[in-house]
C-alpha positions as CSV (number, residue, x, y, z in Angstrom):
1,X,29.1,41.3,104.5
2,X,26.5,42.2,107.0
3,X,25.3,45.2,105.1
4,X,24.2,44.0,101.7
5,X,25.6,46.1,98.9
6,X,23.0,47.9,96.8
7,X,23.7,46.7,93.3
8,X,21.8,48.8,90.7
9,X,19.6,46.8,88.3
10,X,21.8,48.0,85.4
11,X,25.1,47.4,87.1
12,X,26.4,45.0,84.5
13,X,25.7,47.6,81.8
14,X,27.8,50.0,83.8
15,X,27.7,53.8,84.3
16,X,29.0,55.4,81.1
17,X,29.9,51.8,80.1
18,X,32.0,51.0,83.2
19,X,31.0,48.6,86.0
20,X,31.3,51.1,88.9
21,X,31.5,50.4,92.6
22,X,31.1,53.2,95.1
23,X,32.5,52.7,98.6
24,X,31.3,54.9,101.4
25,X,32.8,54.9,104.9
26,X,30.1,54.1,107.4
27,X,26.4,54.2,108.3
28,X,25.4,56.8,110.9
29,X,22.6,56.4,113.5
30,X,21.5,59.7,114.8
31,X,18.4,58.3,116.6
32,X,18.2,58.4,120.4
33,X,17.6,54.7,121.0
34,X,18.4,52.5,124.0
35,X,19.9,49.9,121.7
36,X,22.2,52.3,119.9
37,X,25.4,51.1,121.5
38,X,24.7,47.6,120.2
39,X,24.3,48.8,116.6
40,X,27.8,50.4,116.9
41,X,29.5,47.0,117.1
42,X,29.9,44.2,114.6
43,X,28.1,41.6,116.7
44,X,25.5,44.0,118.1
45,X,24.3,45.2,114.8
46,X,23.7,41.6,113.7
47,X,21.7,41.0,116.9
48,X,19.6,44.1,116.2
49,X,19.1,43.4,112.5
50,X,15.5,42.4,112.6
51,X,14.8,44.1,116.0
52,X,15.6,47.7,115.3
53,X,12.9,49.8,116.9
54,X,13.2,52.4,114.1
55,X,11.8,49.8,111.7
56,X,9.2,48.3,114.1
57,X,6.3,50.0,112.3
58,X,7.2,48.0,109.2
59,X,7.2,44.5,110.8
60,X,5.0,42.2,108.8
61,X,4.4,44.7,106.0
62,X,7.9,45.2,104.5
63,X,10.5,42.6,105.3
64,X,13.2,44.7,103.6
65,X,13.1,47.2,106.5
66,X,16.0,45.7,108.5
67,X,19.5,46.9,109.3
68,X,21.3,44.6,106.8
69,X,19.4,46.4,104.0
70,X,20.6,49.8,105.1
71,X,22.5,50.5,101.8
72,X,19.3,49.8,99.8
73,X,17.1,51.8,102.2
74,X,19.5,54.9,102.1
75,X,19.8,55.0,98.3
76,X,16.0,54.5,97.8
77,X,15.3,57.3,100.4
78,X,17.8,59.6,98.7
79,X,16.5,59.0,95.2
80,X,12.9,59.5,96.4
81,X,13.6,62.7,98.2
82,X,12.8,61.1,101.6
83,X,16.2,61.8,103.0
84,X,18.6,64.7,102.4
85,X,22.0,63.0,102.5
86,X,24.4,65.7,101.5
87,X,27.2,63.3,100.5
88,X,24.9,61.3,98.2
89,X,23.6,64.6,96.7
90,X,27.0,66.1,96.1
91,X,28.5,62.9,94.6
92,X,25.5,62.2,92.4
93,X,25.4,65.8,91.0
94,X,29.2,65.5,90.4
95,X,28.8,62.2,88.6
96,X,25.9,63.3,86.3
97,X,27.6,66.7,85.7
98,X,24.7,68.9,87.1
99,X,25.0,71.6,89.7
100,X,21.2,72.0,90.2
101,X,19.1,69.7,92.3
102,X,18.4,66.5,90.5
103,X,15.1,64.9,89.7
104,X,14.2,61.5,91.0
105,X,14.7,60.1,87.4
106,X,18.2,61.6,87.3
107,X,19.1,60.1,90.7
108,X,17.9,56.6,89.7
109,X,19.6,57.0,86.3
110,X,22.9,57.1,88.2
111,X,22.3,54.8,91.2
112,X,20.7,52.1,89.1
113,X,23.9,51.7,87.1
114,X,26.3,51.4,90.0
115,X,26.9,49.3,93.1
116,X,27.2,50.9,96.6
117,X,28.4,49.7,100.0
118,X,29.9,51.2,103.1
119,X,33.2,49.9,104.4
120,X,32.4,49.6,108.1
121,X,30.2,46.6,109.1
122,X,28.3,48.5,111.9
123,X,26.8,51.9,112.6
124,X,28.6,54.8,114.2
125,X,26.7,56.8,116.8
126,X,28.1,60.1,115.6
127,X,28.8,62.0,112.4
128,X,32.6,61.5,112.5
129,X,34.2,58.1,112.8
130,X,37.8,57.9,114.0
131,X,40.1,58.2,111.0
132,X,42.1,55.2,109.7
133,X,45.3,56.8,111.2
134,X,43.7,57.1,114.6
135,X,42.2,53.6,114.7
136,X,43.1,51.3,111.8
137,X,41.9,48.0,113.3
138,X,38.2,48.3,112.4
139,X,39.0,49.4,108.9
140,X,41.5,46.6,108.4
141,X,39.0,44.1,109.7
142,X,36.4,45.3,107.1
143,X,38.8,45.1,104.2
144,X,38.3,41.3,103.6
145,X,34.6,41.9,102.9
146,X,35.4,44.7,100.4
147,X,38.0,42.4,98.7
148,X,35.3,39.7,98.4
149,X,32.8,42.2,97.0
150,X,35.3,43.5,94.5
151,X,36.1,39.9,93.4
152,X,32.4,39.2,93.0
153,X,31.4,42.4,91.2
154,X,34.5,42.8,89.2
155,X,34.2,46.6,88.9
156,X,36.2,48.5,86.3
157,X,36.0,51.7,88.4
158,X,35.9,52.1,92.2
159,X,35.1,55.4,93.8
160,X,36.0,55.7,97.5
161,X,34.3,58.5,99.4
162,X,36.5,59.0,102.4
163,X,40.1,59.4,103.1
164,X,40.0,56.8,105.9
165,X,38.4,54.1,103.6
166,X,40.9,55.0,100.9
167,X,43.8,54.7,103.4
168,X,42.5,51.3,104.5
169,X,42.3,50.1,100.9
170,X,45.7,51.4,100.0
171,X,47.3,50.0,103.1
172,X,45.8,46.6,102.3
173,X,46.3,46.7,98.6
174,X,48.3,43.5,98.7
175,X,44.9,41.8,99.1
176,X,43.5,43.4,95.9
177,X,44.9,42.2,92.6
178,X,44.9,44.7,89.8
179,X,44.3,47.8,91.9
180,X,45.6,51.1,90.6
181,X,44.8,54.6,91.7
């Protein structure tokens, strides 16, 4: 997988006793960058990995600031209130059973017990990616990485955030042994 999954430090203990994998759909780049179109392809995002101008200020100080670490960066930013990702917020509140805004400790209390990855192996340049029904090819191409990750992590529970990612997994369920809804 190009984007390394973020595996919480207590993943093996599980969340509520279950090894849990959360699968999002895709990373979004909303920056106005001359290289944006590269990051929106599988090969281009690999080329830009260590050369993203958004992370240029971190060069030499923090080697974790590169595109392949986006899952880690996003979860850390969310947990530390440095980014207001509505999907992360809604899902985390749902999982911990709280309606009010969560503390940093509550956020880490959840995310340190689960693994997270996005399905698509590149960024999208807008907030809405084509659905699985509209364009199944990139989703189907990404499934093999998800299958490998599931085999590696052996989760007991998998949450899938988007209908398109779910459709792709269900369409390709022959590649996943032991899958049930």
